[in-house]
C-alpha positions in Angstrom: -38.4 51.9 -45.5 -39.1 48.8 -47.7 -39.6 46.6 -44.7 -42.0 49.1 -43.0 -43.9 49.7 -46.3 -44.4 45.9 -46.8 -45.5 45.3 -43.2 -48.0 48.2 -43.2 -49.5 47.1 -46.5 -49.8 43.5 -45.2 -51.6 44.9 -42.1 -54.2 46.5 -44.5 -53.1 50.0 -43.7 -51.5 52.9 -45.6 -48.5 55.0 -44.9 -47.6 58.4 -46.3 -44.8 60.9 -45.8 -45.6 64.3 -44.3 -44.7 67.3 -46.4 -42.5 68.7 -43.7 -40.0 66.9 -41.4 -40.8 67.7 -37.8 -39.4 64.5 -36.4 -41.9 62.3 -38.2 -40.8 60.2 -41.2 -44.2 58.6 -42.0 -47.8 58.5 -40.9 -49.6 55.2 -40.8 -53.4 55.1 -41.1 -56.0 52.4 -40.8 -57.9 51.7 -44.1 -61.5 50.5 -44.1 -63.8 49.3 -46.8 -66.9 51.5 -47.0 -70.4 50.4 -47.7 -70.1 51.4 -51.4 -66.9 49.3 -51.8 -64.4 52.2 -51.6 -61.4 52.1 -49.3 -60.7 55.1 -47.2 -58.1 56.0 -44.5 -59.5 56.7 -41.1 -58.4 59.0 -38.3 -56.8 56.0 -36.5 -53.2 57.1 -37.2 -49.8 56.9 -35.7 -46.5 58.4 -36.7 -43.2 56.7 -36.9 -39.6 57.7 -37.0 -37.5 55.1 -38.9 -33.9 54.3 -38.0 -31.7 51.5 -39.5 -28.6 50.4 -37.7 -25.8 47.8 -37.6 -24.7 49.0 -34.1 -27.7 47.7 -32.1 -27.1 44.6 -30.0 -29.4 41.7 -28.9 -29.1 41.4 -25.1 -31.3 39.5 -22.6 -34.5 39.8 -24.5 -33.9 43.4 -25.7 -32.6 45.2 -28.7 -30.1 47.7 -27.2 -29.4 50.9 -29.3 -27.5 54.0 -28.5 -29.5 56.8 -30.2 -28.4 60.3 -30.8 -29.9 62.5 -28.0 -31.2 65.1 -30.5 -33.3 62.5 -32.3 -34.3 60.8 -29.0 -35.5 64.1 -27.5 -37.4 65.0 -30.7 -39.4 61.8 -30.2 -40.0 62.4 -26.5 -41.1 66.0 -27.1 -43.4 64.9 -29.9 -45.1 62.3 -27.7 -45.6 64.6 -24.7 -46.8 67.7 -26.7 -48.3 66.7 -30.0 -51.7 65.5 -28.8 -53.5 62.4 -30.0 -51.0 61.1 -32.6 -48.3 59.0 -31.1 -44.8 58.9 -32.7 -43.1 55.5 -32.5 -39.5 54.7 -33.1 -39.2 51.9 -35.6 -35.7 50.5 -35.5 -34.3 48.2 -38.1 -31.7 45.9 -36.5 -29.5 45.0 -39.5 -26.6 42.5 -39.9 -23.2 44.1 -39.6 -22.1 42.8 -43.1 -23.9 44.6 -45.9 -23.8 41.4 -48.0 -26.2 39.8 -45.5 -28.8 42.6 -45.6 -30.6 41.3 -48.6 -31.0 37.9 -50.4 -32.7 37.8 -53.8 -33.7 34.9 -56.0 -36.4 34.4 -58.6 -38.7 33.0 -55.8 -38.1 35.4 -52.9 -36.8 38.7 -51.7 -35.4 38.3 -48.1 -34.5 41.2 -45.9 -32.4 40.0 -43.0 -33.3 40.7 -39.3 -36.3 42.9 -38.5 -37.7 46.1 -37.1 -38.7 46.7 -33.5 -41.0 49.5 -32.2 -41.0 51.6 -29.1 -42.6 54.8 -27.7 -40.2 57.3 -26.2 -41.7 59.8 -23.7 -38.9 60.9 -21.3 -36.4 63.5 -22.3 -32.7 62.7 -22.0 -30.2 64.9 -20.2 -27.3 63.2 -21.9 -25.0 65.1 -24.3 -24.4 62.7 -27.1 -26.3 59.5 -27.0 -29.2 57.8 -25.1 -29.3 54.1 -24.7 -32.7 52.5 -25.4 -33.8 49.0 -24.7 -36.6 47.7 -26.8 -38.2 44.4 -25.8 -37.6 41.8 -28.5 -41.3 41.0 -28.3 -42.1 44.4 -29.9 -41.4 43.3 -33.4 -42.8 45.6 -36.0 -45.0 43.1 -37.9 -48.6 43.3 -39.3 -50.1 42.3 -35.9 -48.2 45.1 -34.2 -49.4 47.6 -36.8 -53.0 46.5 -36.2 -52.5 46.8 -32.4 -50.9 50.3 -32.7 -53.8 51.4 -34.9 -56.3 50.1 -32.3 -54.5 52.1 -29.7 -54.8 55.2 -31.9 -58.5 54.5 -32.5 -59.0 54.4 -28.7 -57.4 57.8 -28.4 -60.1 59.3 -30.7 -63.0 57.9 -28.7 
């Protein structure tokens, strides 16, 4: 959550937690500066489901993760039925050793590895787990947040 919060803020957006959990951890909205100098959130919004794991693997340009089918299908159902707001999986690929997750000095706070994003739209017929392959180019960074918000803005036009 700390990683995503920092990235979203750096992108000039805002994130908030919905009151109820229906498969969405956070909503991310574009923020604009109005003519009178106030900042307001716009309707350009996307949802995200956050996962953190030490079991994902980096293979051939992809992050490979075996996700629980229940969570996977919740995302797929949301994206095929919910309407204009898209729900992205944001997966934190973490080092296996917990001592490597975080480095802290007086000068910096360093979170190891990063998050990747993907949109899930097809239901799984598996019983336990569904393997997903996220291109490693889909790093959840400020540029990605801006691009995902632009996609959301296009949905409202």
